[in-house]
N, CA, C and O atoms as a Tinker XYZ file with bonds, in Angstrom:
   404  protein
     1  N     97.473000  115.922000  152.334000    73     2
     2  CA    96.395000  114.777000  153.588000    64     1     3
     3  C     96.521000  114.046000  153.283000    63     2     4     5
     4  O     96.813000  113.986000  152.088000    81     3
     5  N     96.427000  112.863000  154.034000    73     3     6
     6  CA    96.281000  111.539000  153.635000    64     5     7
     7  C     94.832000  111.018000  153.895000    63     6     8     9
     8  O     94.334000  111.455000  154.933000    81     7
     9  N     93.986000  110.092000  153.091000    73     7    10
    10  CA    92.696000  109.805000  153.131000    64     9    11
    11  C     92.662000  108.725000  154.126000    63    10    12    13
    12  O     93.333000  107.786000  153.696000    81    11
    13  N     92.224000  108.505000  155.126000    73    11    14
    14  CA    92.539000  107.741000  156.395000    64    13    15
    15  C     91.942000  106.364000  155.602000    63    14    16    17
    16  O     92.552000  105.309000  155.428000    81    15
    17  N     90.675000  106.671000  155.209000    73    15    18
    18  CA    89.854000  105.615000  154.456000    64    17    19
    19  C     90.372000  104.467000  153.306000    63    18    20    21
    20  O     89.751000  103.419000  153.484000    81    19
    21  N     91.195000  104.389000  152.343000    73    19    22
    22  CA    92.279000  104.429000  151.814000    64    21    23
    23  C     93.118000  103.434000  152.194000    63    22    24    25
    24  O     93.821000  103.908000  153.086000    81    23
    25  N     93.577000  101.715000  151.883000    73    23    26
    26  CA    94.555000  101.556000  152.330000    64    25    27
    27  C     95.750000  101.431000  151.700000    63    26    28    29
    28  O     95.731000  100.931000  150.576000    81    27
    29  N     96.792000  101.776000  152.172000    73    27    30
    30  CA    97.870000  102.070000  151.251000    64    29    31
    31  C     98.366000  100.975000  150.068000    63    30    32    33
    32  O     98.479000   99.831000  150.506000    81    31
    33  N     98.613000  101.108000  148.947000    73    31    34
    34  CA    98.756000  100.220000  148.231000    64    33    35
    35  C    100.220000   99.679000  148.116000    63    34    36    37
    36  O    101.209000  100.227000  147.630000    81    35
    37  N    100.000000   97.764000  149.024000    73    35    38
    38  CA   101.474000   97.626000  148.776000    64    37    39
    39  C    101.898000   96.908000  147.461000    63    38    40    41
    40  O    101.121000   96.729000  146.524000    81    39
    41  N    103.294000   96.484000  147.475000    73    39    42
    42  CA   103.577000   95.368000  146.388000    64    41    43
    43  C    102.307000   94.016000  145.945000    63    42    44    45
    44  O    101.669000   93.643000  144.961000    81    43
    45  N    102.449000   93.738000  147.062000    73    43    46
    46  CA   102.112000   92.281000  147.171000    64    45    47
    47  C    100.451000   92.099000  146.206000    63    46    48    49
    48  O    100.093000   91.263000  145.377000    81    47
    49  N     99.697000   93.412000  146.856000    73    47    50
    50  CA    98.539000   93.839000  146.024000    64    49    51
    51  C     98.866000   93.887000  144.955000    63    50    52    53
    52  O     98.377000   92.943000  144.336000    81    51
    53  N     99.592000   94.639000  144.227000    73    51    54
    54  CA   100.267000   95.280000  142.657000    64    53    55
    55  C     99.954000   94.079000  142.349000    63    54    56    57
    56  O     98.946000   93.878000  141.671000    81    55
    57  N    101.085000   92.606000  142.965000    73    55    58
    58  CA   101.389000   91.596000  141.926000    64    57    59
    59  C    100.598000   90.605000  141.856000    63    58    60    61
    60  O    100.668000   89.733000  140.991000    81    59
    61  N     99.584000   90.664000  142.973000    73    59    62
    62  CA    98.206000   90.290000  142.489000    64    61    63
    63  C     97.204000   90.724000  141.603000    63    62    64    65
    64  O     96.648000   89.983000  140.792000    81    63
    65  N     96.966000   91.953000  141.757000    73    63    66
    66  CA    96.487000   92.616000  139.817000    64    65    67
    67  C     97.113000   92.239000  138.826000    63    66    68    69
    68  O     96.662000   91.859000  137.746000    81    67
    69  N     98.075000   92.324000  139.132000    73    67    70
    70  CA    99.304000   91.686000  138.141000    64    69    71
    71  C     98.502000   89.967000  137.496000    63    70    72    73
    72  O     98.072000   89.759000  136.361000    81    71
    73  N     98.518000   89.493000  138.067000    73    71    74
    74  CA    98.672000   87.927000  137.369000    64    73    75
    75  C     96.979000   87.671000  137.369000    63    74    76    77
    76  O     96.424000   86.725000  136.809000    81    75
    77  N     96.414000   88.585000  138.018000    73    75    78
    78  CA    94.996000   88.492000  137.666000    64    77    79
    79  C     94.678000   89.061000  136.046000    63    78    80    81
    80  O     94.293000   88.444000  135.053000    81    79
    81  N     94.919000   90.084000  136.192000    73    79    82
    82  CA    95.107000   90.885000  135.046000    64    81    83
    83  C     95.811000   89.895000  133.509000    63    82    84    85
    84  O     95.344000   90.032000  132.378000    81    83
    85  N     96.710000   89.169000  133.771000    73    83    86
    86  CA    97.255000   88.417000  133.448000    64    85    87
    87  C     97.074000   86.997000  132.531000    63    86    88    89
    88  O     97.414000   86.533000  131.442000    81    87
    89  N     96.344000   86.661000  133.667000    73    87    90
    90  CA    95.333000   85.235000  134.051000    64    89    91
    91  C     94.044000   85.603000  132.736000    63    90    92    93
    92  O     94.307000   85.123000  131.633000    81    91
    93  N     92.853000   86.333000  132.842000    73    91    94
    94  CA    92.372000   87.552000  132.159000    64    93    95
    95  C     92.828000   87.517000  130.756000    63    94    96    97
    96  O     92.569000   86.630000  129.943000    81    95
    97  N     93.360000   88.314000  130.608000    73    95    98
    98  CA    94.425000   88.238000  129.464000    64    97    99
    99  C     94.324000   87.004000  128.549000    63    98   100   101
   100  O     93.464000   86.704000  127.720000    81    99
   101  N     95.371000   86.418000  128.909000    73    99   102
   102  CA    95.640000   84.979000  128.717000    64   101   103
   103  C     94.264000   83.883000  128.163000    63   102   104   105
   104  O     94.108000   83.051000  127.269000    81   103
   105  N     93.414000   84.479000  129.321000    73   103   106
   106  CA    92.356000   82.481000  129.370000    64   105   107
   107  C     91.378000   83.223000  128.378000    63   106   108   109
   108  O     90.662000   82.420000  127.780000    81   107
   109  N     91.145000   84.625000  128.025000    73   107   110
   110  CA    90.198000   85.060000  127.185000    64   109   111
   111  C     90.922000   85.270000  125.426000    63   110   112   113
   112  O     90.210000   85.221000  124.423000    81   111
   113  N     91.794000   85.402000  125.406000    73   111   114
   114  CA    92.741000   85.173000  124.098000    64   113   115
   115  C     92.789000   83.833000  123.613000    63   114   116   117
   116  O     93.020000   83.588000  122.429000    81   115
   117  N     92.573000   82.916000  124.509000    73   115   118
   118  CA    92.633000   81.078000  124.235000    64   117   119
   119  C     90.993000   80.922000  123.777000    63   118   120   121
   120  O     90.497000   79.864000  123.390000    81   119
   121  N     90.536000   81.739000  123.862000    73   119   122
   122  CA    88.778000   81.511000  123.170000    64   121   123
   123  C     88.540000   82.392000  121.844000    63   122   124   125
   124  O     87.737000   82.196000  120.932000    81   123
   125  N     89.656000   83.613000  122.047000    73   123   126
   126  CA    88.665000   84.698000  121.426000    64   125   127
   127  C     89.798000   85.635000  120.034000    63   126   128   129
   128  O     90.720000   86.254000  120.566000    81   127
   129  N     89.779000   85.703000  119.089000    73   127   130
   130  CA    91.035000   86.397000  118.517000    64   129   131
   131  C     90.864000   87.864000  118.503000    63   130   132   133
   132  O     89.961000   88.192000  117.733000    81   131
   133  N     91.372000   88.743000  119.035000    73   131   134
   134  CA    90.681000   90.417000  118.924000    64   133   135
   135  C     92.135000   90.759000  118.975000    63   134   136   137
   136  O     93.207000   90.174000  119.129000    81   135
   137  N     91.461000   92.584000  118.676000    73   135   138
   138  CA    92.571000   93.713000  119.022000    64   137   139
   139  C     92.598000   93.903000  120.661000    63   138   140   141
   140  O     91.944000   93.158000  121.391000    81   139
   141  N     93.233000   94.731000  121.050000    73   139   142
   142  CA    94.162000   94.949000  122.082000    64   141   143
   143  C     93.248000   95.536000  122.495000    63   142   144   145
   144  O     92.841000   95.174000  123.599000    81   143
   145  N     92.493000   96.743000  121.769000    73   143   146
   146  CA    90.782000   97.098000  122.335000    64   145   147
   147  C     89.807000   97.169000  122.179000    63   146   148   149
   148  O     88.891000   97.982000  122.297000    81   147
   149  N     90.051000   95.859000  121.758000    73   147   150
   150  CA    88.700000   95.178000  121.691000    64   149   151
   151  C     88.971000   93.781000  123.035000    63   150   152   153
   152  O     88.153000   93.238000  123.778000    81   151
   153  N     89.748000   93.677000  122.954000    73   151   154
   154  CA    90.186000   93.052000  124.839000    64   153   155
   155  C     90.173000   93.539000  126.060000    63   154   156   157
   156  O     90.048000   92.957000  127.138000    81   155
   157  N     90.404000   95.395000  125.637000    73   155   158
   158  CA    89.587000   95.932000  126.893000    64   157   159
   159  C     89.068000   96.060000  127.019000    63   158   160   161
   160  O     88.649000   96.061000  128.176000    81   159
   161  N     88.206000   96.415000  125.755000    73   159   162
   162  CA    86.574000   96.318000  126.096000    64   161   163
   163  C     85.580000   95.285000  126.592000    63   162   164   165
   164  O     84.411000   95.429000  126.948000    81   163
   165  N     86.532000   93.946000  126.507000    73   163   166
   166  CA    85.614000   92.529000  126.732000    64   165   167
   167  C     86.284000   92.538000  128.208000    63   166   168   169
   168  O     85.568000   91.869000  128.953000    81   167
   169  N     87.253000   92.991000  128.794000    73   167   170
   170  CA    87.694000   92.016000  129.771000    64   169   171
   171  C     87.634000   93.728000  131.206000    63   170   172   173
   172  O     87.808000   93.664000  132.422000    81   171
   173  N     87.300000   95.110000  130.261000    73   171   174
   174  CA    87.734000   95.876000  131.393000    64   173   175
   175  C     89.418000   96.074000  131.822000    63   174   176   177
   176  O     89.606000   96.928000  132.687000    81   175
   177  N     90.234000   95.601000  131.471000    73   175   178
   178  CA    91.497000   95.932000  131.825000    64   177   179
   179  C     92.050000   96.774000  131.077000    63   178   180   181
   180  O     92.439000   96.363000  129.985000    81   179
   181  N     92.204000   97.846000  131.339000    73   179   182
   182  CA    93.076000   99.396000  130.623000    64   181   183
   183  C     93.804000   98.707000  129.419000    63   182   184   185
   184  O     94.166000   97.533000  129.500000    81   183
   185  N     94.047000   99.608000  128.095000    73   183   186
   186  CA    94.915000   99.105000  127.216000    64   185   187
   187  C     96.147000   99.360000  127.209000    63   186   188   189
   188  O     96.963000   98.739000  126.527000    81   187
   189  N     96.343000  100.053000  127.768000    73   187   190
   190  CA    97.759000  100.396000  128.285000    64   189   191
   191  C     98.394000   99.331000  128.846000    63   190   192   193
   192  O     99.542000   98.921000  128.674000    81   191
   193  N     97.379000   98.872000  129.641000    73   191   194
   194  CA    98.346000   97.533000  130.946000    64   193   195
   195  C     98.411000   96.267000  130.055000    63   194   196   197
   196  O     99.222000   95.464000  130.515000    81   195
   197  N     97.762000   95.812000  128.842000    73   195   198
   198  CA    97.351000   95.339000  127.960000    64   197   199
   199  C     98.788000   94.751000  127.016000    63   198   200   201
   200  O     99.426000   93.711000  126.856000    81   199
   201  N     98.779000   96.473000  126.451000    73   199   202
   202  CA    99.989000   96.563000  125.749000    64   201   203
   203  C    101.200000   95.929000  126.253000    63   202   204   205
   204  O    102.069000   95.387000  125.570000    81   203
   205  N    101.157000   96.079000  127.784000    73   203   206
   206  CA   102.186000   95.820000  128.310000    64   205   207
   207  C    102.459000   94.307000  128.902000    63   206   208   209
   208  O    103.477000   93.763000  129.330000    81   207
   209  N    101.036000   93.849000  128.727000    73   207   210
   210  CA   101.250000   92.057000  129.164000    64   209   211
   211  C    101.537000   91.623000  127.356000    63   210   212   213
   212  O    102.588000   91.033000  127.106000    81   211
   213  N    100.539000   91.955000  126.151000    73   211   214
   214  CA   100.871000   91.802000  125.141000    64   213   215
   215  C    102.445000   91.855000  125.064000    63   214   216   217
   216  O    102.930000   90.729000  124.956000    81   215
   217  N    103.021000   92.498000  125.081000    73   215   218
   218  CA   104.509000   92.125000  124.446000    64   217   219
   219  C    105.935000   91.188000  125.608000    63   218   220   221
   220  O    107.133000   90.939000  125.472000    81   219
   221  N    104.845000   90.940000  126.714000    73   219   222
   222  CA   105.716000   90.106000  127.767000    64   221   223
   223  C    105.250000   88.721000  127.175000    63   222   224   225
   224  O    106.005000   87.924000  126.620000    81   223
   225  N    103.798000   88.537000  127.389000    73   223   226
   226  CA   103.504000   87.044000  126.425000    64   225   227
   227  C    103.925000   86.349000  124.647000    63   226   228   229
   228  O    104.009000   85.280000  124.043000    81   227
   229  N    104.039000   87.433000  124.500000    73   227   230
   230  CA   104.989000   87.527000  122.817000    64   229   231
   231  C    106.019000   87.303000  123.550000    63   230   232   233
   232  O    106.052000   86.081000  123.694000    81   231
   233  N    107.285000   87.993000  124.354000    73   231   234
   234  CA   108.587000   87.570000  124.112000    64   233   235
   235  C    108.851000   86.150000  124.911000    63   234   236   237
   236  O    109.933000   85.563000  124.912000    81   235
   237  N    107.287000   85.573000  125.800000    73   235   238
   238  CA   107.317000   84.368000  125.978000    64   237   239
   239  C    107.219000   82.842000  125.017000    63   238   240   241
   240  O    107.372000   81.645000  125.260000    81   239
   241  N    106.868000   83.697000  123.793000    73   239   242
   242  CA   106.274000   82.982000  123.184000    64   241   243
   243  C    105.062000   82.030000  123.105000    63   242   244   245
   244  O    104.959000   80.913000  122.600000    81   243
   245  N    103.821000   83.124000  124.019000    73   243   246
   246  CA   102.705000   82.623000  124.662000    64   245   247
   247  C    101.501000   82.864000  123.939000    63   246   248   249
   248  O    100.444000   82.237000  123.876000    81   247
   249  N    102.094000   84.415000  123.157000    73   247   250
   250  CA   100.674000   84.956000  122.231000    64   249   251
   251  C    101.705000   85.329000  120.706000    63   250   252   253
   252  O    102.925000   85.484000  120.651000    81   251
   253  N    100.745000   85.387000  119.659000    73   251   254
   254  CA   101.260000   85.643000  118.326000    64   253   255
   255  C    100.504000   87.088000  117.703000    63   254   256   257
   256  O     99.500000   87.394000  118.347000    81   255
   257  N    100.741000   87.746000  116.885000    73   255   258
   258  CA   100.280000   88.728000  115.876000    64   257   259
   259  C     99.800000   87.775000  115.308000    63   258   260   261
   260  O    100.593000   86.857000  115.101000    81   259
   261  N     98.379000   87.582000  114.835000    73   259   262
   262  CA    97.921000   86.786000  113.399000    64   261   263
   263  C     97.537000   87.354000  112.404000    63   262   264   265
   264  O     97.788000   86.733000  111.372000    81   263
   265  N     96.737000   88.813000  112.208000    73   263   266
   266  CA    96.841000   89.298000  111.224000    64   265   267
   267  C     96.134000   90.819000  111.141000    63   266   268   269
   268  O     95.241000   91.154000  111.920000    81   267
   269  N     96.636000   91.648000  110.138000    73   267   270
   270  CA    95.997000   93.025000  110.950000    64   269   271
   271  C     94.937000   93.446000  109.558000    63   270   272   273
   272  O     95.005000   93.399000  108.330000    81   271
   273  N     93.832000   93.928000  110.742000    73   271   274
   274  CA    92.463000   94.291000  109.910000    64   273   275
   275  C     92.081000   95.461000  110.503000    63   274   276   277
   276  O     92.999000   96.132000  110.974000    81   275
   277  N     91.010000   95.867000  110.600000    73   275   278
   278  CA    90.139000   97.134000  110.941000    64   277   279
   279  C     89.791000   96.529000  112.314000    63   278   280   281
   280  O     89.437000   95.352000  112.247000    81   279
   281  N     89.816000   97.127000  113.662000    73   279   282
   282  CA    89.288000   96.913000  114.234000    64   281   283
   283  C     87.909000   96.930000  114.810000    63   282   284   285
   284  O     87.426000   97.953000  115.295000    81   283
   285  N     87.310000   95.839000  114.756000    73   283   286
   286  CA    85.987000   96.395000  115.491000    64   285   287
   287  C     85.327000   97.297000  116.394000    63   286   288   289
   288  O     84.203000   97.785000  116.278000    81   287
   289  N     86.305000   97.478000  117.451000    73   287   290
   290  CA    85.967000   98.981000  118.024000    64   289   291
   291  C     86.503000  100.367000  117.911000    63   290   292   293
   292  O     85.978000  101.373000  118.387000    81   291
   293  N     87.899000  100.287000  117.049000    73   291   294
   294  CA    88.216000  101.393000  117.077000    64   293   295
   295  C     87.758000  101.867000  115.117000    63   294   296   297
   296  O     87.650000  102.986000  114.614000    81   295
   297  N     87.637000  100.845000  114.641000    73   295   298
   298  CA    87.979000  100.931000  113.042000    64   297   299
   299  C     89.055000  101.738000  112.423000    63   298   300   301
   300  O     88.949000  102.331000  111.349000    81   299
   301  N     90.343000  101.706000  113.365000    73   299   302
   302  CA    91.683000  101.414000  112.752000    64   301   303
   303  C     92.187000  100.033000  112.399000    63   302   304   305
   304  O     91.966000   98.958000  112.954000    81   303
   305  N     92.865000  100.305000  111.418000    73   303   306
   306  CA    93.719000   98.765000  111.446000    64   305   307
   307  C     94.785000   98.288000  112.296000    63   306   308   309
   308  O     95.748000   99.035000  112.127000    81   307
   309  N     95.016000   97.491000  113.033000    73   307   310
   310  CA    95.716000   96.574000  113.933000    64   309   311
   311  C     95.561000   95.218000  113.796000    63   310   312   313
   312  O     94.930000   94.481000  113.038000    81   311
   313  N     96.543000   95.039000  115.033000    73   311   314
   314  CA    96.581000   93.199000  115.189000    64   313   315
   315  C     95.514000   92.562000  115.415000    63   314   316   317
   316  O     94.439000   93.152000  115.528000    81   315
   317  N     95.639000   91.143000  115.528000    73   315   318
   318  CA    94.459000   90.560000  115.626000    64   317   319
   319  C     95.401000   89.640000  116.594000    63   318   320   321
   320  O     96.523000   89.261000  116.258000    81   319
   321  N     94.754000   89.324000  117.904000    73   319   322
   322  CA    96.182000   88.618000  118.274000    64   321   323
   323  C     95.172000   87.371000  119.353000    63   322   324   325
   324  O     94.036000   87.486000  119.812000    81   323
   325  N     96.268000   86.129000  119.470000    73   323   326
   326  CA    95.768000   84.882000  120.287000    64   325   327
   327  C     97.105000   84.186000  121.041000    63   326   328   329
   328  O     98.328000   84.244000  120.916000    81   327
   329  N     96.158000   83.515000  121.874000    73   327   330
   330  CA    97.466000   82.906000  122.968000    64   329   331
   331  C     96.648000   81.274000  122.746000    63   330   332   333
   332  O     96.866000   80.340000  123.518000    81   331
   333  N     95.981000   81.207000  121.909000    73   331   334
   334  CA    95.529000   79.902000  120.793000    64   333   335
   335  C     96.724000   79.356000  120.470000    63   334   336   337
   336  O     96.763000   79.657000  119.277000    81   335
   337  N     97.917000   78.655000  120.728000    73   335   338
   338  CA    99.101000   78.203000  119.980000    64   337   339
   339  C     98.606000   77.210000  118.827000    63   338   340   341
   340  O     99.591000   76.933000  118.142000    81   339
   341  N     97.463000   76.570000  118.350000    73   339   342
   342  CA    97.011000   75.958000  117.389000    64   341   343
   343  C     96.636000   77.179000  116.548000    63   342   344   345
   344  O     97.019000   77.119000  115.380000    81   343
   345  N     95.993000   78.224000  116.894000    73   343   346
   346  CA    96.233000   79.574000  115.690000    64   345   347
   347  C     97.019000   79.883000  115.296000    63   346   348   349
   348  O     96.812000   80.680000  114.381000    81   347
   349  N     98.704000   79.526000  115.637000    73   347   350
   350  CA    99.625000   80.157000  116.065000    64   349   351
   351  C    100.188000   80.167000  114.181000    63   350   352   353
   352  O    100.103000   79.075000  113.618000    81   351
   353  N    100.650000   81.219000  113.445000    73   351   354
   354  CA   101.073000   80.913000  111.991000    64   353   355
   355  C    102.544000   79.374000  112.184000    63   354   356   357
   356  O    103.236000   79.040000  113.146000    81   355
   357  N    102.471000   78.983000  111.132000    73   355   358
   358  CA   103.885000   77.839000  111.072000    64   357   359
   359  C    104.583000   78.446000  109.651000    63   358   360   361
   360  O    104.237000   78.895000  108.558000    81   359
   361  N    105.708000   78.169000  110.363000    73   359   362
   362  CA   106.738000   78.175000  109.418000    64   361   363
   363  C    107.108000   79.344000  108.530000    63   362   364   365
   364  O    107.669000   79.256000  107.437000    81   363
   365  N    106.690000   80.537000  109.192000    73   363   366
   366  CA   106.473000   82.108000  108.559000    64   365   367
   367  C    107.952000   82.880000  109.494000    63   366   368   369
   368  O    107.880000   82.974000  110.719000    81   367
   369  N    108.814000   83.220000  108.975000    73   367   370
   370  CA   109.881000   83.869000  109.997000    64   369   371
   371  C    109.973000   85.656000  109.328000    63   370   372   373
   372  O    110.217000   86.219000  108.261000    81   371
   373  N    109.577000   86.032000  110.833000    73   371   374
   374  CA   109.884000   87.497000  111.211000    64   373   375
   375  C    110.771000   88.177000  110.992000    63   374   376   377
   376  O    111.280000   88.325000  112.102000    81   375
   377  N    111.308000   88.691000  110.336000    73   375   378
   378  CA   112.601000   89.406000  110.422000    64   377   379
   379  C    112.883000   90.542000  111.274000    63   378   380   381
   380  O    111.881000   91.164000  111.627000    81   379
   381  N    113.847000   90.906000  111.634000    73   379   382
   382  CA   114.077000   91.806000  112.795000    64   381   383
   383  C    114.480000   92.919000  111.778000    63   382   384   385
   384  O    114.764000   92.459000  110.673000    81   383
   385  N    114.587000   94.507000  111.909000    73   383   386
   386  CA   114.788000   95.208000  110.715000    64   385   387
   387  C    116.331000   95.942000  111.697000    63   386   388   389
   388  O    117.266000   96.599000  111.239000    81   387
   389  N    116.094000   95.530000  113.031000    73   387   390
   390  CA   116.823000   96.302000  113.842000    64   389   391
   391  C    118.289000   95.543000  114.438000    63   390   392   393
   392  O    119.345000   96.018000  114.854000    81   391
   393  N    117.834000   94.251000  114.274000    73   391   394
   394  CA   118.776000   92.942000  115.085000    64   393   395
   395  C    119.624000   93.175000  113.898000    63   394   396   397
   396  O    119.212000   93.102000  112.740000    81   395
   397  N    121.194000   93.544000  114.359000    73   395   398
   398  CA   122.310000   93.343000  113.024000    64   397   399
   399  C    123.263000   92.047000  113.396000    63   398   400   401
   400  O    124.471000   92.145000  113.180000    81   399
   401  N    122.790000   90.986000  113.884000    73   399   402
   402  CA   123.691000   89.870000  114.098000    64   401   403
   403  C    123.819000   88.922000  113.015000    63   402   404
   404  O    124.567000   87.951000  113.130000    81   403
């Protein structure tokens, strides 16, 4: 049974939501260094979505993991991340154990 009061979700509204969340995350991380859990708490974006956006931004070179420390939200060790390129580590090479090139 369909709910007549709920508009169908079309791909255009999903794309707009994706872009809004991605922009929010990018801008927040320009001003703050935090974990994904702290970011989720601050922005209201689901952590599952943040992990996907984090992966995409990292692959594009717009996000870096800075250091691993205890998260202020969960109390567990986690990566602190940023999109502020002035805070990116320089001269460090990170090796991929699974890349056999």
